[in-house]
N, C-alpha and C positions, 0 to 999 in steps of 0.2 A: 558454337561455331562451326559455318559449314567446311566439310572437307577439303584441303587441297585438291586444285586440278590437276588431274594427271598426265604428265606431258611424256612423251616416248621421245628418245633421241635415235636417230637413224644415222649411222656414220660414227667412228669412235677415233678420228683423226685428230691432229692440232685444234682443229676450232670445235671439233664435237667434242674433244675433253674440256675445252673452256664453256662449252654449254651446259655440259652436268655440271659444273663446278656453279655457273652462274643460278642454273634453277636450285640446285642445294640450299643456295643463299637466298635468293627470290621470297617476297612472300605471298603466299596465296598459291603456290604451285608444289607440286612433287616430282621427281624423275620417277616416271612408272617403268620404265625399261630400257632396254637400249638392244636394236638391231644393228648388226655388223657379221659379216662371215669370218673375218679375221680373229687372231688370237686377241689383239686390242679390245675387239669388242667384249668379250669375256672378261677382260680385266677390268676395264669400266665398269662394266654391268656389278662385278666381283665387289669393285670397291667402294661402290654406292649403293649395293645392298639389294639389286632390283635384278629381275630375270633376265636372261642374255635369250637374244631370240637371232638365228642365224640370217634371217633375212625379213625384210619388211612385209611379205605377206604373211609369213607366220606370224609376227607381231601383230597384226592388224585381224587375224582370224583368233587371236588368246582375247580379244577384246578388251585389252588391259588399259587402253589409255583413252584421254577426251581429246587430246592433240598431238600432233606430231611436228618435230623439229628436224628437216633434212640436210644433214651437215656431210654430203656423198660428193663423190665427182661432179663436176658440171653435165657430162654427159649424161649423166642418170637423172638429172632432176625432172626433165618432162614427164618421161615415164612414171616414177615414182611420186611426184605432184598428184597426175593424172589418177593415179591408184588412191591416193589419200582421199582425194575429192569425190573418188566414185564409193569410197565407203564413210564419205560424209564427217571425215576428222579436217577440223581446221588444222592449216599446215603453216608452218613457217619455213620457207626454204631460203637456205644460205644463199648471198651474193654468190655471181649473179642468176638470177632467176633461173634463166635456160642456157644451153649454149648456143642458140641461135633465136632470133625474133619471132620465127615460126613457131618454135617450142612456144616461148612465152606467152606469145599468143591465145594459143591453145589452152594455157593454162587459165590465162585471164577468161576466157569465153566459157571454160567448163566451170571454175568457179561462180562466177556471175549466173550461169545457167542452172546450178544446182543450188546455189543462196550457200555456199561454203566458204568462209572466210579465209583466204589465204595471203599471207604477209610474205615479205621480202625481206631478208637478213641485213640490210643496211643500218645495222647498230649505231652507228655514230650519229643518228638523227635524235636517237634517244639519251644522247650526252645533256646533261644539264647546261654546259655551256652554248649548246648550238640551241635549245630552247631558248637561252638568253636573246644570242644573238638573232635568232627569228623574230624574236619579240620586240629587239630595237629597231629592225629594217622594217618591218611590217608596221610602227608606229609611227612612220616617216621620220625619225628623226635624221635620217643621213639625207633628206630630202630626194632629188629624184635622182637615182643610180645612174652612175654615167661609166664606169669602168670595174674590172675583176680581175683580180690575178691570183692564180694558186699554182702553187709551186711543191712538187714531190720528188725529191733528189735522195737517194739511198743507194748503198753499193750491196748488191747481194754477193755473197761468196762465191768462191769457183764451185766448192762442193754442192752447192745449190742446185747446180745444173749437171750432176752426174746422173740425174734422173735422166732420161731421154726426152720425155714429154715436155720438160722445162725449155727445150731448146728448140720446139718445133712451134709452128704457127696456131696462134691461139693463146700459149701460155707466155708471153710477154704481160711487161708492165700496164700496156694500157687494159689488156682484160682483166688480169689479175689484181693491181692496185688502183689502177687511176679510175674504175668505175667508181668507187666507194668517194673518190673528191668531187666526179661529175654527179653523182646523187646528193650530195652536199650545197654543190652551186645552184644546181636546179631546186632544191629545198628553201634556198636563201634567196636566190635572185632570179628564181623564174624560168621558164622553159627557154629552151635553148632553139633556134630556130635554124642557124646554120652553122658548119661547120670547115675549115679548111686547116688541114694538118700534113705536115713533112714526120717521118720516121727515119731511124739510122740505126744500124747494126755493127759501126765502124770499129767497136772495140773488140767485141768477142766475135764477131763473125758467123755468129749462130743465126739459126732461117728467122728467128723470131726477132722485134725490134727489141732496144734495149734504151732506145731515146726517141721520145715525141716530141713535139713543138705543136702548140692547138690555137686558134683563133676561133673567138665562139661571137655569135652575133644574138643576143637575148631579144624574145619579144617585146620586152619593154624598151628597146632602143640601145642599153648598155652592150659595150664590146666587153670581150675576155679575153685573155691569154693563160693559158696552161701549159706547163712545161713539167715533163714527167720524165725521168731516166732511174733505172738501176743500177746503173755503171757511174752513177758521179759519186764521190763521198762528200757527204754535207749534211747538214742538221735541219734544212729545211724540208720535213716530210710532217705529215700530221702523226704518225705513228711516232717519229723523235721528237714533237713538240706537245702533244696532247695528255700524256702520262696515262694512256687506256690501258696499254699492255703493258705490263712491267717487263716483259721478253725484251722489250727495246728502250735504250739508255736515254733516258730525258734530259733536254736542252732547254734553253730559254728562248727560243726563237721562236718567230712565226713563220706562217705557211700560206695564211690568205690574206688577202686585202680587199675590200668591198669600198668602193668610194662613190660618193654623190656629191649633189652642189651643196649641201651643208654641213657633211662631214663624213667621214672615213672609219672604218671599224678593221682592225687588226682580228687574225684569230690564229693560235686560239686563246691568245692571253687577254681578249675581250678588251684591248685598248680603243676607245672611242676618240679620235682626233677632232677638234672643233677650235673656231677662230670665239672667242670670248666676249672680245669687242665686236670685231666687224668681218665680213666674208671677205680676206683678200689676202695673196700672199705676202703684204707688205704688214699684216696686222699681226699679232703673236698668237703663235698656236700652241696647244696644251692637248695632254690626255690624259681621260678617266679610265681609269681599270674596272670595269663594271664588276660588281659582286654576282656569285652564282653558287648554285649548290654543287658538290663532288659527289659523285656517284659513278659506280661503273656500269657504263651503257648496256651490257650483256645482262647485268642483272636488272636493270631497268627493264628491257626488253623481254624479259622471260616474265617478270611479273605482269606487263603491257598485254604479252599472250596469252597468259591467264585470264585476264580480264578481258580480253576479246573473246576467248571461248565460251566465259560463261555470260556474255551478251550484255558486259558492263562498259566496254566501250568499242569503237570503231578502231580499225588498224590503222596506226599512224604511217606506216611504209606497206600499202597495199601490192598486191602481185601488180594493178596497174601501173603503180609508181615504180616498178620493179622494171617492168616493160618499156617504160618511157627512159628508166638511166640508160638500160641497154641500147636503146634505140641512137642514142648520141654515142655511144662508143662504138656502134657499127655503123656510123656515119663517119667517125674518125678513120677508121681502118678504111672507108672505100673513099675517102678524101685522100689519104695517103697513099692508097694504089694508085689514083687517077690523076694525081697532082691537082686537084680542081676542088672548088667550092663545093659541098654536098648539103641539101635541105634536108633537117633530120623530118621524119614523119613518114606515114599519117600515124598520128598520137590516136591510140584507143582512149 
């Protein structure tokens, strides 16, 4: 059998540790090294029995990896991704792809020019239930898409904001959390053309928003609403419904609804609502819970990254996809600041 593909991890924070565990479990890949200047880096490397490097540059110079996962602070993504591309190393960059559209564009353009695959870590697309939802929607089962709603309410505790940066612009739920939801809605419903958003910080009074409500117009003509708040105690968020991460208590609620002329689909429970007899609000309506596989999307993503490195697969979530999801988030922030509808784009 061929030797496993070697993946190095840069960044040993919470998400970095989860990537290390995912690589350990995934088929066809091995953790090659950990690069992080903090004691956590040495700790994670020792726990997995791999070399530790204080910097990305030292790790690249050692030539110990076939690809790299960047799980570092957002403001480092552009510089580090460009360094990996320059070294010819396929790279998976944790979301968001960059801390600005200019940085994201630089990554996409450099990757294209060098012919080096770069992926964005929107791991939810790798969830088998999302693959099933995408299949159902693409088959036309819902008919013409008409309306979309996404809800993500969760309560971040006060100690979460003890770190100064979490109270400052760029650290609110729009940038940190909503980008995952926007990426999934783009994946399932198509490109977003315009947004109109409002924000509030009425509870904590921090510089950063805590609640946002957004109107979306999709290119296919569907209209959508998205409601996000990290100051609202409630069960309606992907984290609390999808059972992807054991750190969050699981509920049986749903958080996305996608509707069309022939039916509607709720997620993550994959309930397909239809009229068996005839389409009308006077006719009986029933739900079918669609079957799907269960797998940790981070593990699936790690195996997929290995396949991309080996040239066996194209990226499911490319750097260009990461740029496009970030472009919607940037439009949301701009709309909230201006109080006007904002067009998304231009898209790469």
